[in-house]
C-alpha positions as CSV (number, residue, x, y, z in Angstrom):
1,M,50.4,-1.3,153.9
2,S,50.6,1.8,156.0
3,I,54.0,2.6,157.6
4,L,52.2,2.3,160.9
5,V,50.5,-1.1,161.6
6,E,48.2,-0.8,164.6
7,L,47.5,-3.7,166.9
8,P,45.0,-3.6,169.8
9,L,47.1,-5.1,172.6
10,S,46.6,-3.6,176.0
11,Q,48.6,-6.0,178.3
12,W,52.3,-6.9,178.0
13,N,51.5,-10.5,178.7
14,A,48.3,-10.7,176.5
15,S,47.9,-13.6,174.2
16,S,48.3,-12.8,170.5
17,S,46.3,-14.5,167.8
18,A,48.0,-16.2,164.9
19,T,46.7,-13.4,162.7
20,Q,48.2,-10.8,164.9
21,Q,51.6,-12.6,165.0
22,A,51.7,-12.9,161.2
23,A,50.7,-9.2,160.8
24,A,53.4,-8.1,163.3
25,Q,56.2,-10.1,161.7
26,Q,55.3,-9.1,158.2
27,A,55.0,-5.5,159.1
28,L,58.4,-5.3,160.9
29,E,60.3,-7.3,158.3
30,E,58.9,-5.1,155.5
31,G,60.1,-2.0,157.2
32,H,57.0,-0.7,159.1
33,V,56.3,0.3,162.7
34,V,54.0,-1.9,164.8
35,W,52.0,0.6,166.8
36,L,50.4,-0.4,170.1
37,P,48.3,2.6,171.1
38,A,46.6,0.8,174.1
39,L,49.8,-0.6,175.6
40,A,51.0,1.5,178.5
41,F,53.9,0.8,181.0
42,Q,52.9,1.3,184.6
43,L,55.4,3.1,186.9
44,H,55.5,2.4,190.6
45,R,54.7,5.2,193.0
46,E,58.3,5.7,194.1
47,E,59.4,6.0,190.4
48,Y,57.4,9.1,189.5
49,P,60.0,11.5,190.9
50,L,62.3,10.3,188.1
51,L,60.0,12.2,185.8
52,N,60.5,15.5,187.7
53,G,64.2,16.0,187.2
54,T,65.5,13.4,189.7
55,A,67.1,11.5,186.8
56,G,69.4,14.4,185.9
57,S,70.1,16.0,182.5
58,A,71.7,13.1,180.6
59,K,70.1,12.5,177.2
60,N,70.1,8.8,177.7
61,I,70.4,6.7,180.8
62,S,71.1,3.0,180.1
63,W,71.0,-0.2,182.0
64,D,72.2,-3.7,181.2
65,P,72.6,-6.8,183.5
66,A,76.4,-6.8,183.2
67,R,77.2,-3.1,183.9
68,G,74.2,-1.8,185.7
69,V,73.0,1.9,185.2
70,R,75.2,4.2,183.1
71,G,74.7,7.9,182.9
72,H,73.5,8.7,186.4
73,G,75.6,9.3,189.5
74,D,73.0,9.5,192.3
75,A,72.9,6.1,194.0
76,H,69.2,6.2,195.1
77,A,68.0,7.4,191.7
78,A,70.2,4.8,190.0
79,A,68.7,2.0,192.0
80,L,65.2,3.1,191.1
81,L,66.2,3.4,187.4
82,A,67.8,-0.1,187.5
83,A,64.6,-1.6,188.8
84,L,62.5,0.3,186.4
85,M,64.5,-0.6,183.3
86,Q,64.9,-4.2,184.4
87,R,61.1,-4.5,184.7
88,Y,60.7,-2.9,181.3
89,A,63.2,-5.3,179.7
90,R,61.2,-8.3,181.2
91,Q,57.9,-7.0,180.0
92,S,59.2,-6.2,176.5
93,R,60.5,-9.8,176.3
94,T,57.1,-11.1,177.4
95,L,55.5,-9.0,174.7
96,L,57.8,-10.3,172.0
97,A,57.3,-13.9,173.2
98,S,53.6,-13.5,172.5
99,L,53.7,-11.4,169.4
100,L,56.8,-12.7,167.7
101,P,57.2,-16.3,169.1
102,G,59.5,-17.3,166.2
103,Y,62.0,-14.7,167.2
104,L,62.1,-15.6,170.9
105,P,64.8,-18.4,170.9
106,H,67.1,-16.2,169.0
107,L,66.7,-12.8,170.7
108,Q,69.8,-11.3,172.4
109,Q,69.2,-8.7,175.0
110,G,70.7,-5.3,174.4
111,K,70.6,-2.1,176.5
112,S,67.6,-0.7,178.2
113,S,67.3,3.1,178.0
114,F,65.4,5.9,179.8
115,R,65.3,9.2,177.9
116,P,64.4,11.9,180.4
117,V,65.3,15.0,178.4
118,E,63.2,17.0,175.9
119,I,64.4,16.4,172.4
120,A,63.3,19.7,170.8
121,G,65.9,22.4,171.2
122,R,68.7,20.2,172.5
123,V,72.0,21.4,171.1
124,T,74.2,18.6,169.8
125,S,76.5,17.7,166.9
126,W,75.0,16.9,163.5
127,R,76.1,13.2,163.9
128,K,74.3,12.9,167.2
129,D,71.3,14.9,166.1
130,D,68.4,12.4,166.2
131,T,66.0,15.0,164.8
132,R,67.5,14.2,161.4
133,L,66.3,11.1,159.6
134,H,68.7,8.2,160.1
135,I,68.9,4.4,160.5
136,D,70.5,3.0,163.6
137,S,74.0,1.7,163.8
138,F,76.2,1.4,166.8
139,P,79.8,2.7,166.5
140,A,81.2,1.0,169.6
141,S,79.0,-2.1,169.6
142,P,79.0,-3.8,166.1
143,T,75.9,-5.9,165.4
144,Q,77.8,-8.0,162.8
145,G,74.7,-8.3,160.7
146,R,72.2,-8.8,163.4
147,R,68.9,-6.9,163.3
148,I,68.2,-4.1,165.8
149,L,64.7,-4.7,167.2
150,R,63.5,-1.9,169.5
151,V,60.5,-1.5,171.8
152,F,59.5,2.0,172.8
153,T,57.0,3.4,175.3
154,N,56.1,7.0,176.0
155,I,55.8,7.3,179.8
156,H,55.4,11.1,180.0
157,P,53.1,11.8,183.0
158,Q,51.1,14.5,181.2
159,D,50.0,14.9,177.6
160,A,53.3,15.4,175.8
161,P,53.6,13.1,172.7
162,R,56.8,11.7,171.4
163,V,56.9,12.9,167.8
164,W,58.6,10.8,165.2
165,K,59.3,11.4,161.5
166,L,59.5,8.3,159.3
167,G,61.2,8.4,155.9
168,A,62.3,6.4,152.9
169,P,62.6,2.6,152.8
170,F,66.1,1.2,153.5
171,E,66.6,0.0,150.0
172,Q,66.1,3.5,148.6
173,V,68.4,4.9,151.2
174,A,71.1,2.4,150.3
175,Q,70.7,3.1,146.6
176,R,71.3,6.8,147.2
177,F,74.2,6.7,149.6
178,L,76.1,3.4,148.9
179,P,77.8,4.7,145.7
180,T,79.7,7.3,147.6
181,A,80.4,5.2,150.7
182,R,84.1,4.6,151.4
183,R,85.4,1.0,151.6
184,P,86.7,-0.1,155.0
185,W,90.5,0.2,155.3
186,P,92.3,-3.2,155.5
187,G,93.3,-3.9,159.0
188,M,91.2,-1.2,160.6
189,A,88.6,-3.5,162.3
190,P,91.2,-5.5,164.4
191,L,92.9,-2.2,165.3
192,L,89.7,-0.6,166.5
193,Q,89.0,-3.6,168.6
194,W,92.5,-3.7,170.0
195,L,92.3,0.0,170.9
196,H,88.9,-0.7,172.6
197,V,87.2,1.7,170.3
198,T,84.8,-1.1,169.5
199,K,83.7,-3.9,171.8
200,S,83.9,-6.6,169.2
201,R,85.1,-6.9,165.5
202,R,83.5,-4.3,163.2
203,T,82.5,-6.1,160.1
204,P,82.2,-4.6,156.6
205,Y,78.5,-4.6,157.2
206,D,78.9,-2.4,160.3
207,H,81.2,-0.1,158.4
208,Y,78.7,0.5,155.7
209,M,75.8,0.9,158.1
210,L,77.8,3.7,159.9
211,Q,78.5,5.3,156.6
212,L,74.8,5.3,155.7
213,H,73.9,6.7,159.2
214,D,76.3,9.6,158.8
215,A,75.6,10.3,155.2
216,M,71.9,10.5,155.8
217,K,72.3,13.0,158.7
218,A,74.9,15.1,156.8
219,D,72.8,15.5,153.6
220,L,70.5,18.4,154.3
221,A,69.0,18.2,150.8
222,F,68.0,14.6,151.4
223,Q,66.5,15.6,154.8
224,A,64.4,18.3,153.2
225,Q,63.3,16.5,150.0
226,V,62.8,12.8,150.9
227,E,59.2,11.6,151.3
228,Q,58.4,11.6,155.1
229,H,55.5,11.2,157.5
230,T,55.2,12.5,161.0
231,H,53.4,10.7,163.8
232,A,52.8,11.6,167.5
233,F,53.0,8.7,169.9
234,A,50.9,9.7,172.9
235,P,51.7,9.0,176.6
236,G,50.7,5.4,177.4
237,Q,51.5,4.2,173.8
238,S,54.2,1.7,172.7
239,W,55.7,0.8,169.4
240,I,58.1,-1.8,167.9
241,V,60.5,-1.2,165.0
242,F,63.6,-2.7,163.3
243,S,65.4,0.6,163.7
244,D,68.3,-0.5,161.5
245,A,66.0,-0.4,158.5
246,V,63.3,2.2,159.2
247,S,64.4,5.7,158.5
248,H,63.3,7.7,161.5
249,A,63.9,10.9,163.4
250,A,62.7,11.9,166.9
251,L,61.6,15.5,166.7
252,R,60.0,16.1,170.1
253,G,59.2,14.4,173.3
254,Q,60.4,13.6,176.9
255,H,60.4,10.6,179.2
256,A,60.5,7.5,177.1
257,L,61.6,3.9,177.7
258,E,63.4,1.8,175.1
259,Q,64.6,-1.8,175.0
260,T,67.0,-3.0,172.4
261,W,67.0,-6.7,171.2
262,L,69.4,-8.1,168.6
263,L,68.1,-10.8,166.2
264,P,70.2,-12.9,163.8
265,V,69.1,-12.6,160.2
266,R,68.5,-16.3,159.9
267,A,65.7,-16.0,162.5
268,M,63.7,-13.8,160.2
269,A,60.8,-15.2,158.1
270,A,62.2,-13.2,155.1
271,P,66.0,-12.8,155.5
272,D,66.3,-11.3,152.1
273,K,64.6,-8.2,153.4
274,S,67.3,-7.5,156.0
275,P,69.7,-4.6,155.6
276,L,72.5,-7.2,155.4
277,A,70.9,-8.9,152.4
278,I,70.1,-5.6,150.7
279,L,73.6,-4.2,151.1
280,E,75.2,-7.5,149.9
281,R,73.0,-7.4,146.8
282,Q,73.8,-3.9,146.0
283,L,77.5,-4.2,146.7
284,Q,77.6,-7.8,145.2
285,R,79.9,-9.2,148.0
286,R,79.6,-10.7,151.4
287,L,79.8,-8.3,154.3
288,V,80.0,-10.6,157.4
């Protein structure tokens, strides 16, 4: 199976066949990217100025129902962004309901994001440098073993693609970096939560996932030598990925939407293929 699995959906509320549903679930759980080259997200007329600098210079502007828009100070633009991202969240849920109906009762909504800034050339620390191959892990928001399922859409108004690099399977990454990963310090998880460094308890699973994320980005030899494939997602295209298991890097692109969903491992068709199960097998102990 190719690392990209293409499906010909062109509507967010389109019905999916049983064959498409099975193909999508298998692809995602085996560490592939479901590519929807005909699935565009339509902006409203008043939202197009957000693609002309109105959204400011923040790398990532986020929205969630509890806290509203974060990362933008202008009230008018923030209201437009809130409506835009709320609509994207609804449409991504509608898509997943059709394409992955077995997941739907278990999905937990995470943040919506608008990414208005060009990736290439952006100066940042190595740990925040998403042009380096990595797997996703949230330092402040532990997933406690839940999967990170993300829907992306390139909404660039012209012809600029969003260029990704895709790397080694998760099991291979874990085999390389787990032997040198530090164990969590006793008592650290409740302390981090008490200090409000984390929003909930950081489990040993979250600890090791952060270790892998950082070790991958810090290892320049790994970045240069690991097998990798580059793909350009054109404007008007969408894709779905379990970003906690797929090694990926965003090399170039501007103006994208992303919706995060969290999924308990028990809701998977093949829980043994989850990062939690893989890490527990390699470490030979429970992590949540």
